[in-house]
N, CA, C and O atoms as a GROMACS GRO file, in nm:
protein
  352
    1UNK      N    1   5.242  -9.326  -1.303
    1UNK     CA    2   5.320  -9.254  -1.401
    1UNK      C    3   5.469  -9.274  -1.377
    1UNK      O    4   5.546  -9.179  -1.366
    2UNK      N    5   5.506  -9.397  -1.368
    2UNK     CA    6   5.645  -9.431  -1.339
    2UNK      C    7   5.741  -9.386  -1.449
    2UNK      O    8   5.860  -9.367  -1.424
    3UNK      N    9   5.690  -9.368  -1.571
    3UNK     CA   10   5.774  -9.320  -1.680
    3UNK      C   11   5.749  -9.173  -1.711
    3UNK      O   12   5.813  -9.117  -1.800
    4UNK      N   13   5.659  -9.110  -1.639
    4UNK     CA   14   5.632  -8.969  -1.660
    4UNK      C   15   5.524  -8.939  -1.761
    4UNK      O   16   5.505  -8.824  -1.801
    5UNK      N   17   5.452  -9.042  -1.803
    5UNK     CA   18   5.340  -9.021  -1.896
    5UNK      C   19   5.239  -9.135  -1.877
    5UNK      O   20   5.268  -9.235  -1.811
    6UNK      N   21   5.123  -9.117  -1.935
    6UNK     CA   22   5.019  -9.218  -1.925
    6UNK      C   23   5.059  -9.341  -2.007
    6UNK      O   24   5.130  -9.328  -2.106
    7UNK      N   25   5.013  -9.461  -1.967
    7UNK     CA   26   5.050  -9.581  -2.042
    7UNK      C   27   4.980  -9.593  -2.178
    7UNK      O   28   5.029  -9.663  -2.267
    8UNK      N   29   4.868  -9.525  -2.194
    8UNK     CA   30   4.793  -9.531  -2.319
    8UNK      C   31   4.777  -9.389  -2.372
    8UNK      O   32   4.722  -9.302  -2.305
    9UNK      N   33   4.825  -9.368  -2.493
    9UNK     CA   34   4.822  -9.234  -2.551
    9UNK      C   35   4.723  -9.226  -2.665
    9UNK      O   36   4.692  -9.327  -2.730
   10UNK      N   37   4.674  -9.108  -2.689
   10UNK     CA   38   4.585  -9.082  -2.800
   10UNK      C   39   4.557  -8.934  -2.810
   10UNK      O   40   4.581  -8.859  -2.716
   11UNK      N   41   4.505  -8.893  -2.923
   11UNK     CA   42   4.476  -8.751  -2.947
   11UNK      C   43   4.337  -8.716  -2.896
   11UNK      O   44   4.315  -8.606  -2.844
   12UNK      N   45   4.244  -8.808  -2.910
   12UNK     CA   46   4.106  -8.783  -2.867
   12UNK      C   47   4.069  -8.882  -2.757
   12UNK      O   48   4.138  -8.982  -2.736
   13UNK      N   49   3.959  -8.853  -2.688
   13UNK     CA   50   3.911  -8.947  -2.587
   13UNK      C   51   3.884  -9.084  -2.648
   13UNK      O   52   3.913  -9.187  -2.588
   14UNK      N   53   3.830  -9.083  -2.768
   14UNK     CA   54   3.799  -9.209  -2.836
   14UNK      C   55   3.926  -9.289  -2.867
   14UNK      O   56   3.927  -9.411  -2.849
   15UNK      N   57   4.030  -9.223  -2.913
   15UNK     CA   58   4.154  -9.295  -2.945
   15UNK      C   59   4.223  -9.346  -2.818
   15UNK      O   60   4.286  -9.451  -2.820
   16UNK      N   61   4.211  -9.272  -2.709
   16UNK     CA   62   4.267  -9.318  -2.581
   16UNK      C   63   4.190  -9.440  -2.533
   16UNK      O   64   4.250  -9.538  -2.490
   17UNK      N   65   4.058  -9.434  -2.540
   17UNK     CA   66   3.975  -9.548  -2.500
   17UNK      C   67   4.007  -9.670  -2.585
   17UNK      O   68   4.017  -9.782  -2.533
   18UNK      N   69   4.024  -9.651  -2.713
   18UNK     CA   70   4.059  -9.761  -2.802
   18UNK      C   71   4.194  -9.822  -2.763
   18UNK      O   72   4.209  -9.944  -2.763
   19UNK      N   73   4.290  -9.738  -2.730
   19UNK     CA   74   4.421  -9.788  -2.688
   19UNK      C   75   4.410  -9.867  -2.559
   19UNK      O   76   4.474  -9.972  -2.545
   20UNK      N   77   4.331  -9.819  -2.464
   20UNK     CA   78   4.312  -9.890  -2.338
   20UNK      C   79   4.254 -10.029  -2.364
   20UNK      O   80   4.296 -10.127  -2.302
   21UNK      N   81   4.158 -10.037  -2.454
   21UNK     CA   82   4.091 -10.164  -2.481
   21UNK      C   83   4.173 -10.260  -2.566
   21UNK      O   84   4.159 -10.381  -2.552
   22UNK      N   85   4.259 -10.208  -2.654
   22UNK     CA   86   4.323 -10.295  -2.754
   22UNK      C   87   4.476 -10.301  -2.749
   22UNK      O   88   4.535 -10.403  -2.783
   23UNK      N   89   4.539 -10.194  -2.707
   23UNK     CA   90   4.685 -10.187  -2.716
   23UNK      C   91   4.753 -10.242  -2.591
   23UNK      O   92   4.698 -10.239  -2.481
   24UNK      N   93   4.873 -10.293  -2.612
   24UNK     CA   94   4.959 -10.332  -2.501
   24UNK      C   95   5.055 -10.216  -2.477
   24UNK      O   96   5.118 -10.169  -2.572
   25UNK      N   97   5.066 -10.169  -2.354
   25UNK     CA   98   5.156 -10.057  -2.328
   25UNK      C   99   5.302 -10.092  -2.363
   25UNK      O  100   5.342 -10.208  -2.354
   26UNK      N  101   5.376  -9.993  -2.400
   26UNK     CA  102   5.520 -10.010  -2.425
   26UNK      C  103   5.584 -10.048  -2.292
   26UNK      O  104   5.554  -9.985  -2.190
   27UNK      N  105   5.671 -10.149  -2.291
   27UNK     CA  106   5.736 -10.185  -2.165
   27UNK      C  107   5.806 -10.064  -2.102
   27UNK      O  108   5.869  -9.984  -2.171
   28UNK      N  109   5.793 -10.052  -1.974
   28UNK     CA  110   5.851  -9.940  -1.900
   28UNK      C  111   6.002  -9.936  -1.920
   28UNK      O  112   6.061  -9.829  -1.930
   29UNK      N  113   6.064 -10.054  -1.925
   29UNK     CA  114   6.210 -10.062  -1.938
   29UNK      C  115   6.261 -10.002  -2.069
   29UNK      O  116   6.381  -9.975  -2.081
   30UNK      N  117   6.175  -9.982  -2.167
   30UNK     CA  118   6.217  -9.916  -2.291
   30UNK      C  119   6.250  -9.770  -2.268
   30UNK      O  120   6.333  -9.712  -2.338
   31UNK      N  121   6.185  -9.710  -2.168
   31UNK     CA  122   6.207  -9.568  -2.139
   31UNK      C  123   6.284  -9.546  -2.010
   31UNK      O  124   6.347  -9.441  -1.991
   32UNK      N  125   6.279  -9.644  -1.920
   32UNK     CA  126   6.347  -9.631  -1.790
   32UNK      C  127   6.430  -9.757  -1.765
   32UNK      O  128   6.378  -9.856  -1.713
   33UNK      N  129   6.556  -9.752  -1.802
   33UNK     CA  130   6.642  -9.869  -1.784
   33UNK      C  131   6.672  -9.899  -1.638
   33UNK      O  132   6.721 -10.007  -1.605
   34UNK      N  133   6.642  -9.804  -1.549
   34UNK     CA  134   6.668  -9.824  -1.407
   34UNK      C  135   6.555  -9.901  -1.337
   34UNK      O  136   6.566  -9.932  -1.219
   35UNK      N  137   6.448  -9.932  -1.408
   35UNK     CA  138   6.336 -10.005  -1.350
   35UNK      C  139   6.363 -10.155  -1.366
   35UNK      O  140   6.388 -10.201  -1.477
   36UNK      N  141   6.359 -10.232  -1.256
   36UNK     CA  142   6.382 -10.376  -1.267
   36UNK      C  143   6.281 -10.443  -1.360
   36UNK      O  144   6.164 -10.404  -1.364
   37UNK      N  145   6.327 -10.542  -1.434
   37UNK     CA  146   6.241 -10.613  -1.529
   37UNK      C  147   6.119 -10.673  -1.460
   37UNK      O  148   6.010 -10.675  -1.517
   38UNK      N  149   6.137 -10.721  -1.337
   38UNK     CA  150   6.026 -10.781  -1.264
   38UNK      C  151   5.917 -10.679  -1.234
   38UNK      O  152   5.798 -10.709  -1.244
   39UNK      N  153   5.957 -10.558  -1.198
   39UNK     CA  154   5.859 -10.453  -1.171
   39UNK      C  155   5.789 -10.412  -1.300
   39UNK      O  156   5.669 -10.386  -1.301
   40UNK      N  157   5.864 -10.405  -1.407
   40UNK     CA  158   5.807 -10.374  -1.539
   40UNK      C  159   5.699 -10.476  -1.574
   40UNK      O  160   5.587 -10.439  -1.610
   41UNK      N  161   5.731 -10.604  -1.562
   41UNK     CA  162   5.635 -10.710  -1.594
   41UNK      C  163   5.514 -10.703  -1.501
   41UNK      O  164   5.400 -10.720  -1.545
   42UNK      N  165   5.539 -10.678  -1.374
   42UNK     CA  166   5.431 -10.670  -1.276
   42UNK      C  167   5.331 -10.561  -1.314
   42UNK      O  168   5.210 -10.582  -1.308
   43UNK      N  169   5.382 -10.446  -1.351
   43UNK     CA  170   5.294 -10.334  -1.386
   43UNK      C  171   5.219 -10.361  -1.516
   43UNK      O  172   5.097 -10.344  -1.523
   44UNK      N  173   5.291 -10.404  -1.619
   44UNK     CA  174   5.228 -10.426  -1.750
   44UNK      C  175   5.130 -10.542  -1.745
   44UNK      O  176   5.016 -10.529  -1.792
   45UNK      N  177   5.171 -10.656  -1.689
   45UNK     CA  178   5.086 -10.776  -1.692
   45UNK      C  179   4.995 -10.789  -1.571
   45UNK      O  180   4.887 -10.847  -1.582
   46UNK      N  181   5.037 -10.737  -1.458
   46UNK     CA  182   4.956 -10.753  -1.337
   46UNK      C  183   4.863 -10.638  -1.308
   46UNK      O  184   4.752 -10.659  -1.260
   47UNK      N  185   4.906 -10.517  -1.338
   47UNK     CA  186   4.824 -10.399  -1.309
   47UNK      C  187   4.741 -10.355  -1.429
   47UNK      O  188   4.628 -10.309  -1.413
   48UNK      N  189   4.796 -10.369  -1.548
   48UNK     CA  190   4.729 -10.318  -1.668
   48UNK      C  191   4.671 -10.429  -1.755
   48UNK      O  192   4.642 -10.406  -1.873
   49UNK      N  193   4.654 -10.547  -1.700
   49UNK     CA  194   4.599 -10.659  -1.777
   49UNK      C  195   4.460 -10.625  -1.830
   49UNK      O  196   4.380 -10.561  -1.762
   50UNK      N  197   4.434 -10.667  -1.952
   50UNK     CA  198   4.301 -10.646  -2.010
   50UNK      C  199   4.197 -10.732  -1.938
   50UNK      O  200   4.080 -10.695  -1.929
   51UNK      N  201   4.240 -10.846  -1.885
   51UNK     CA  202   4.151 -10.938  -1.814
   51UNK      C  203   4.150 -10.902  -1.666
   51UNK      O  204   4.252 -10.918  -1.598
   52UNK      N  205   4.038 -10.853  -1.614
   52UNK     CA  206   4.033 -10.814  -1.473
   52UNK      C  207   4.067 -10.928  -1.377
   52UNK      O  208   4.116 -10.903  -1.267
   53UNK      N  209   4.042 -11.052  -1.417
   53UNK     CA  210   4.072 -11.166  -1.331
   53UNK      C  211   4.221 -11.190  -1.316
   53UNK      O  212   4.263 -11.260  -1.223
   54UNK      N  213   4.302 -11.134  -1.403
   54UNK     CA  214   4.447 -11.151  -1.397
   54UNK      C  215   4.517 -11.034  -1.329
   54UNK      O  216   4.637 -11.039  -1.304
   55UNK      N  217   4.442 -10.930  -1.298
   55UNK     CA  218   4.502 -10.813  -1.233
   55UNK      C  219   4.532 -10.843  -1.086
   55UNK      O  220   4.464 -10.923  -1.022
   56UNK      N  221   4.635 -10.777  -1.036
   56UNK     CA  222   4.671 -10.792  -0.896
   56UNK      C  223   4.574 -10.712  -0.810
   56UNK      O  224   4.506 -10.622  -0.858
   57UNK      N  225   4.569 -10.747  -0.683
   57UNK     CA  226   4.484 -10.674  -0.590
   57UNK      C  227   4.558 -10.549  -0.541
   57UNK      O  228   4.679 -10.538  -0.558
   58UNK      N  229   4.485 -10.459  -0.481
   58UNK     CA  230   4.548 -10.337  -0.428
   58UNK      C  231   4.644 -10.373  -0.314
   58UNK      O  232   4.746 -10.305  -0.296
   59UNK      N  233   4.613 -10.477  -0.238
   59UNK     CA  234   4.703 -10.520  -0.131
   59UNK      C  235   4.835 -10.570  -0.189
   59UNK      O  236   4.942 -10.537  -0.139
   60UNK      N  237   4.827 -10.650  -0.295
   60UNK     CA  238   4.949 -10.698  -0.361
   60UNK      C  239   5.028 -10.580  -0.419
   60UNK      O  240   5.150 -10.575  -0.405
   61UNK      N  241   4.959 -10.489  -0.482
   61UNK     CA  242   5.024 -10.372  -0.540
   61UNK      C  243   5.097 -10.291  -0.432
   61UNK      O  244   5.212 -10.252  -0.451
   62UNK      N  245   5.030 -10.266  -0.320
   62UNK     CA  246   5.091 -10.189  -0.211
   62UNK      C  247   5.217 -10.257  -0.159
   62UNK      O  248   5.316 -10.189  -0.132
   63UNK      N  249   5.214 -10.390  -0.145
   63UNK     CA  250   5.332 -10.460  -0.096
   63UNK      C  251   5.449 -10.448  -0.193
   63UNK      O  252   5.563 -10.430  -0.151
   64UNK      N  253   5.422 -10.458  -0.321
   64UNK     CA  254   5.529 -10.447  -0.421
   64UNK      C  255   5.588 -10.306  -0.420
   64UNK      O  256   5.710 -10.290  -0.423
   65UNK      N  257   5.502 -10.206  -0.417
   65UNK     CA  258   5.552 -10.068  -0.416
   65UNK      C  259   5.635 -10.042  -0.290
   65UNK      O  260   5.741  -9.980  -0.298
   66UNK      N  261   5.588 -10.089  -0.175
   66UNK     CA  262   5.666 -10.073  -0.052
   66UNK      C  263   5.800 -10.144  -0.062
   66UNK      O  264   5.902 -10.091  -0.019
   67UNK      N  265   5.800 -10.263  -0.119
   67UNK     CA  266   5.924 -10.338  -0.135
   67UNK      C  267   6.024 -10.259  -0.220
   67UNK      O  268   6.140 -10.241  -0.180
   68UNK      N  269   5.980 -10.212  -0.334
   68UNK     CA  270   6.071 -10.140  -0.423
   68UNK      C  271   6.105 -10.001  -0.372
   68UNK      O  272   6.203  -9.941  -0.415
   69UNK      N  273   6.024  -9.949  -0.282
   69UNK     CA  274   6.055  -9.820  -0.220
   69UNK      C  275   6.151  -9.836  -0.103
   69UNK      O  276   6.195  -9.737  -0.044
   70UNK      N  277   6.183  -9.961  -0.069
   70UNK     CA  278   6.281  -9.984   0.035
   70UNK      C  279   6.228 -10.045   0.162
   70UNK      O  280   6.306 -10.069   0.255
   71UNK      N  281   6.100 -10.071   0.172
   71UNK     CA  282   6.042 -10.133   0.291
   71UNK      C  283   6.054 -10.284   0.277
   71UNK      O  284   5.965 -10.348   0.221
   72UNK      N  285   6.162 -10.341   0.327
   72UNK     CA  286   6.188 -10.484   0.310
   72UNK      C  287   6.099 -10.571   0.400
   72UNK      O  288   6.105 -10.694   0.392
   73UNK      N  289   6.016 -10.509   0.484
   73UNK     CA  290   5.921 -10.588   0.563
   73UNK      C  291   5.814 -10.647   0.473
   73UNK      O  292   5.753 -10.747   0.508
   74UNK      N  293   5.792 -10.586   0.359
   74UNK     CA  294   5.692 -10.635   0.263
   74UNK      C  295   5.760 -10.740   0.176
   74UNK      O  296   5.769 -10.723   0.054
   75UNK      N  297   5.808 -10.847   0.237
   75UNK     CA  298   5.890 -10.943   0.165
   75UNK      C  299   5.818 -11.009   0.049
   75UNK      O  300   5.825 -10.958  -0.062
   76UNK      N  301   5.753 -11.116   0.069
   76UNK     CA  302   5.692 -11.186  -0.043
   76UNK      C  303   5.545 -11.154  -0.054
   76UNK      O  304   5.475 -11.138   0.046
   77UNK      N  305   5.501 -11.145  -0.177
   77UNK     CA  306   5.359 -11.126  -0.202
   77UNK      C  307   5.288 -11.260  -0.190
   77UNK      O  308   5.348 -11.364  -0.219
   78UNK      N  309   5.163 -11.260  -0.150
   78UNK     CA  310   5.088 -11.385  -0.159
   78UNK      C  311   5.078 -11.423  -0.306
   78UNK      O  312   5.077 -11.337  -0.394
   79UNK      N  313   5.072 -11.552  -0.331
   79UNK     CA  314   5.063 -11.597  -0.471
   79UNK      C  315   4.941 -11.536  -0.536
   79UNK      O  316   4.830 -11.542  -0.483
   80UNK      N  317   4.962 -11.478  -0.651
   80UNK     CA  318   4.850 -11.421  -0.725
   80UNK      C  319   4.797 -11.525  -0.822
   80UNK      O  320   4.847 -11.638  -0.827
   81UNK      N  321   4.699 -11.487  -0.898
   81UNK     CA  322   4.643 -11.576  -0.999
   81UNK      C  323   4.741 -11.594  -1.114
   81UNK      O  324   4.726 -11.686  -1.195
   82UNK      N  325   4.841 -11.506  -1.122
   82UNK     CA  326   4.942 -11.514  -1.227
   82UNK      C  327   5.067 -11.578  -1.171
   82UNK      O  328   5.068 -11.630  -1.060
   83UNK      N  329   5.172 -11.573  -1.248
   83UNK     CA  330   5.298 -11.636  -1.212
   83UNK      C  331   5.392 -11.545  -1.135
   83UNK      O  332   5.508 -11.581  -1.116
   84UNK      N  333   5.347 -11.432  -1.091
   84UNK     CA  334   5.434 -11.338  -1.021
   84UNK      C  335   5.476 -11.398  -0.888
   84UNK      O  336   5.394 -11.417  -0.798
   85UNK      N  337   5.604 -11.430  -0.876
   85UNK     CA  338   5.654 -11.493  -0.754
   85UNK      C  339   5.764 -11.409  -0.692
   85UNK      O  340   5.865 -11.464  -0.646
   86UNK      N  341   5.749 -11.285  -0.691
   86UNK     CA  342   5.848 -11.193  -0.637
   86UNK      C  343   5.776 -11.082  -0.565
   86UNK      O  344   5.653 -11.078  -0.579
   87UNK      N  345   5.833 -10.996  -0.495
   87UNK     CA  346   5.974 -10.965  -0.491
   87UNK      C  347   6.054 -11.075  -0.423
   87UNK      O  348   5.998 -11.158  -0.352
   88UNK      N  349   6.185 -11.075  -0.448
   88UNK     CA  350   6.272 -11.180  -0.394
   88UNK      C  351   6.269 -11.185  -0.243
   88UNK      O  352   6.336 -11.268  -0.182
   0.00000   0.00000   0.00000
């Protein structure tokens, strides 16, 4: 909940499920200009991908969160199946 709300909204369980299956979440940077574009892309395309094969692993996710939280020991992520080649 980096923006303070769920990424998929709906009035009913059915509409929320439909959004999860079909909708692309609004980029985080639209609501939080302080979020780096790379982190925005990582969350939208790497964590919330519709294709499970394109999602990042929990280990990759933990390293990115530690990096952005200030733990610079978590320097580079192992190459994922996607083009994510950061944090710097």
